[in-house]
N, C-alpha and C positions, 0 to 999 in steps of 0.2 A: 657479132663476129663469132665464127665457129671456133671452139676451143677443143682440141683433141682430148680424149678422155684421160690419157696418161698425164698430160700437162696439167689438167685440172686437178688430178689426184695428187700430183707433186705438191701443190699448194695446200692440200688438205691433210696429208699423212704426216703429221708431226711425230716427234719421238714419243713412243708409247711406254707408259709405266703401267704395271699390273699389281693388283692386290696379291700379297704373298699368300701362298697356300701352306699353312703350317701343319706339320705332321708330327704328332706325338709318337715317340718310339720307346720301347723298353730300355734302350741304351742311350736315349737322348739326354741332352744337357740343358744348361740355362743360359747359354751365350747368345743365341740367335735373337732373342727379343731385345736385349740391350744393344747388340750390334746394329740392329735395324731400327732402333729407337721406337719400338712398338709398345704401346700401353696395353698389355694383355696379361692375363693371370694364368695362362697355361703353364704347365710344368713338363719337363722331359720333352721339350721340342727338339727333335733330332734333325728335322729337315725343314727348310723353307724352299718350296718349289716356286721359283721366280718367274719362269716362263714355261708353260706346259699346255699341251693339247691332249694329254692322256685322258681317256674316258673317265668321267666322274671326278676329274681333277683339272678342269679347264681353267686357264687363267682368265681373269676379268680385268678389263682396262680400268685404271684408277684415275686417269687424268683426261682433261680436254673433252672435245666433242664426242668421242667414242666411249666415254665413261659408261661402264655397265655392260658393254658388249664383250662377248667372250672371244678369245683368240681364234677358235675354229670358225666363229661367225665372220670375223674379219678376213680370214683366209678364203672362205667361200665367196665373200663379196668382192674382194680386191684381187684375189688370185696372184698372178705374176707381178702385179704392181707392188704387192707387199713382199713376196718371198723371192721373186726372180723367175724368169722364164724357165730356166733349166730345172730349178727346184720344183716349180709347179708341175712341169711335165713329168718329173720323176715321182713326186710324192703326192700330187693331187691336193686334196683338201687337208692333208695331215701336215702340221708344222713339224719340220724334221728334227728339231733339237729340244731337249729337256734340260733346263738350267736350274741348278740347285746350290744352296748353301747347306752344309752338313756339320753338325756339332755332335761329337761322340763323347759322352761322359763315361761310357763303358765300351769295351771292345765290341765291334760288330761281328756278326757271324762270318765264318770262312765261306766264301761264295764264288760263283762264277756265272757269267751271262752267255747265252747262246749266240751263235753267229746269225746273220740274216737268213742264211739258207735253212739252218736248223729251226730257228724261230718261226719262219714261214711255214715249214712242214708241220711243226708241233702246235703252234699257237696262232697261225695266220697273222703274224706280227713282224715288225722289224726286230733285228737283233739289238745288241747293246754293246757298242764300243764306247768307251768313255775316257776322260782324263780328270786328274785331280791337280789343283793348285792349292798349296798349303797357305791359308790365310793367317793362321796362328797355330801354335802348338805349346802345350804345357811342357815343362821340363821333363825329359825322358819319354815323351810321347813317341809312339811307333806306329808303323803300318806294315802290312805284309803284301808282297807282290811277287808272284811267280814261285817256281820251285827252286830249292837250293841244291837239289841233286836229282839225277834221272831216276824216275820210277815208272812202273808199268801201271795200266789201269787196274790190274789185279792188286798190286801193292798199294795203290791209292785207296781202294776199298778196305784193305786190311788196316791201314793207318787210321782211317776214320773209325773203324770198329773198335780199335784198341786205344783210342784217344791220343794218338801220336802224330796226327796230321800236321800240327804246327812244327814238328821236328824237321819236316822236309820242305818248309816254306822259307823263302828269303824274307828277312825282317830288317827294317830300316828305322833308325831314329830320325825323326823329321824336325824340320825347322821352317820358319816362315820363308816362303818363296820356293820351296821344293816343288818339283813337278813330276808326276807319274802319268805315263800313257798306258791305258789298259785296253788293248784290243780284245774283242769278244774271245772267250776261251781262256783268258789268263786268270788263274785262281788268285784271290786277293781278299784282304779285309782291312778296314780302318780301325786303328787302335784308340784306346781311351786317351783323351786329351787332345785329339786332333780336331781342328776346325778348318774345313776345306770348302773350296768352290769346285763344283763338278759340272762338266759339260759332257753331254752324252746324246746318243741317238734317242729318239722318242720311243721308249719302251720301258715297261715296268716289270720285265721278266727277270727274275733272279732265282737261281738254283742255290738254296741254302744247303751247304755241305756239312757244316759242323757248327754247333752253337754253345760249346763249352758246358753242355749239360745243364744250362741254367733254365729256370722256370719263370713263368710270368706271374702276375699278381694272383692268379687263381691256382697256382701250383702246377700248371701244365707246361710241358716242354713244347717248343715250337716245332712245326713240321719241318722235316729235312727232305732234301731231294737228292740224296747221295747217288742213287742209281741214274737218274736223269742227267746229273752233272757229269757222270763218268764219260759219256759220249760227247759232251760239250767242251771238255777241258782240252787245252793245248798243252801237251806234256813236254814240249821243248824247253830246255834249260838255257838261260842266258847268264852271262857273267855279271851284268848290272842292269837292273830294271828301272833305274832312275833316268830322267830326262835332263841332260845338261844344257845350259845356255849361258850366254854372256850378258850380264846386266848392262843396260845403257840408258841414259837419261834422254827423254824427249824424242825418242825414236821407237818405232814398233820393233819388238823383239819376238820373233816367231818361236813359239814353244812347241806346238804340235801342228803338223799338216798331214791329214789322212783323207781318204775319200769321203768321210762323214762330216768332218769339220776342220777348219783351220783356226787356231787360237794364238793370239799374240798378246804380249804384255806392254802396256804403256805406263811408264813411271815418269811423270811430267811435273816440272815446276815452272814451265813457261808455255805460252800458247802454241798449240800444235794443230795443224790441219791434216785431216785424213782424206785422201783422194780416193773415192769409190766409183769414179766415172767408168772404169773398165770392169767393175765387179757386178756380176749378175746374181746378186744374193742380198737378202736382208743382212743386217749386222746387229749383233747383241753386244752391249757394253755392260759390264758388271763393275761397279765401283767397290774396290777392296779397301781403300784407305783415302782419307782426305775428302775433298769435295771439288766440284768444278761446275762450269756452265757449258752446256752443249749448244752450238749453233749449227743449224742445218740449212739446206737450200732455201727454205721458205722464211728464214730469218726469225723463226719463233724460238727464242732461247728457253732452254729447260735446265733447271737446277738439278744437280745430281750429288748425292752424298754417299758416304760409305754405307754399304748394305743395300744400296738400290741397284736395280737392273733396268735397262732401257732397250727397247727394240726400235731399230731404225729401218724404215722400209727400203726396198730395193731401188726405189726411184730417186733416192737421195744420192747426189753425186759427190757431195763433200760434207764432212762434219768437222767443225772446229772445236777442240777441247781447250777451254780456258780455265786453268786451275785456280783455286782460291788458295794461294801459297803452294800447295802441292796436291797431287792426286795420283792414285794408282788404279789402273783399270785393266780388265781383260776384254779383249775384242775377239768375237767369234762369228764365223760365217760358214756357209756351205758352198 
């Protein structure tokens, strides 16, 4: 009997887990390893890249038949079956999202990311629009997002030069469940004590504006990109840079919907079915709390625990989330 290729692949493309790519950072903390239940001796792990196709940081499958294959290899082989027809047409062999957990033991630098247009012109790359979901926060933890007052590009450079750039940035005390959307061009920084999940375009381009004059282990200050950032910054001032949403049990709660990704929150304590039959995209699920079993079209159940991330192929029409008591997940797609 002839079996169409896509139908055959539906039965093969199970939910994919990947080996975390751990990044030690000057500002990194000690939470990621315990959160992800990793037996590793690394210190100052600031980031766990959960799903990545960035050059030299390509995710490697950790489970099932495709164990050991990289994400770029899978995209090249399965194309639209994995990522969706529209995504493959637009992005080709580049997986369009970079998914991370970030643990800040110290303040990160003040920074900004370029738009697609500017990143293409300067770096032949995608730009970097992103969002943050606060997984946890130490008492008093803060982050900065956007300007608190209107300034000009000239004034921006003056504030950087005289160490007062933080005086013109909006600062927020953060708590678990807070959400911030960061379109390319928005100046920002993550503060000490913040533990967040980050969903972003596939880009590792960051313009570091100000780094509090701190030095690395060798006594060197890190490179700044103050001038390049000047033309990348959106100087518009908003009254509130936080993203508000109404919490709801056992229903998807949309947090961010933009041209680059849509992200929703699932806070479940009973079985929930997610209908993806009309969705022309892969789906990424990040488990933030608790644990659950995922069942997909091919009936291969996959266990998922806090700190784990799973990639569901575009050919899956339905995913059932079966919590073990309770689970909290972020769902993202393009």
